[in-house]
C-alpha positions as CSV (number, residue, x, y, z in Angstrom):
1,M,83.3,89.5,145.7
2,E,83.6,88.8,142.0
3,F,82.9,92.4,141.0
4,K,85.7,94.0,143.0
5,P,88.6,93.0,140.7
6,K,86.5,93.9,137.6
7,A,85.7,97.3,139.2
8,T,89.3,97.9,140.1
9,V,90.4,97.2,136.5
10,C,87.7,99.4,135.1
11,A,88.7,102.3,137.5
12,V,92.4,101.9,136.6
13,M,91.6,101.9,132.8
14,L,89.4,105.0,133.2
15,V,92.2,106.9,135.1
16,L,94.7,105.9,132.4
17,L,92.4,107.1,129.7
18,L,91.8,110.4,131.4
19,L,95.5,110.9,132.0
20,S,96.4,110.1,128.4
21,S,94.0,112.8,127.1
22,Y,95.2,115.5,129.5
23,D,97.3,118.2,127.9
24,S,100.0,119.3,130.4
25,G,100.6,122.6,128.6
26,G,103.8,121.6,127.0
27,V,104.7,122.5,123.5
28,G,101.4,123.5,121.9
29,V,100.3,123.9,118.3
30,A,99.6,127.4,117.2
31,E,96.6,127.8,114.8
32,A,96.3,130.7,112.5
33,R,93.1,132.7,112.4
34,I,91.1,132.2,109.3
35,C,89.4,135.2,107.6
36,T,86.5,134.6,105.2
37,G,84.8,136.8,102.7
38,K,82.4,136.6,99.8
39,S,83.9,136.3,96.3
40,Q,83.7,139.5,94.3
41,H,83.7,137.9,90.9
42,H,81.5,134.8,91.4
43,S,78.0,136.3,91.3
44,F,76.1,133.2,90.2
45,P,75.1,130.3,92.5
46,C,78.1,127.9,92.9
47,I,78.0,124.1,92.5
48,S,81.4,122.9,93.6
49,D,84.3,123.9,95.9
50,K,86.7,123.5,93.1
51,S,85.2,126.3,91.0
52,C,85.1,128.6,94.1
53,T,88.7,127.9,94.9
54,K,89.7,128.7,91.3
55,T,87.8,132.0,91.4
56,C,89.1,133.0,94.8
57,L,92.7,132.3,93.8
58,S,92.3,134.4,90.7
59,E,91.0,137.5,92.5
60,H,93.7,140.2,92.6
61,G,94.6,142.1,95.7
62,A,92.7,140.0,98.2
63,K,95.4,137.3,98.6
64,W,92.8,134.5,99.1
65,T,94.4,131.0,99.6
66,A,91.3,128.8,99.3
67,G,87.6,128.9,98.6
68,Y,84.5,126.7,99.1
69,C,80.8,126.6,98.2
70,K,78.6,127.4,101.2
71,F,74.8,127.8,100.8
72,R,75.3,128.1,97.0
73,R,77.7,131.1,97.4
74,C,81.4,131.2,96.9
75,T,83.2,132.0,100.2
76,C,86.9,132.8,100.0
77,Q,89.3,132.3,102.9
78,R,92.9,133.2,104.0
79,E,95.0,133.6,107.1
80,C,94.3,136.9,108.9
């Protein structure tokens, strides 16, 4: 009979944990879609995200807001 109080406490804690992580559909957070594209001016293999961001921000007409180095290629990104 020693396990019954411990099992009850565990069950209650599990239910509280599940209820605390449940989203009731109240005010939600809207996330913007992110569009990505290859940098037009950065043709050589990249080394750092910093250099890609600098290149993407300097490209005219594309309105890129950030850049990162992925598989040694500069990838630019912006909100769609």
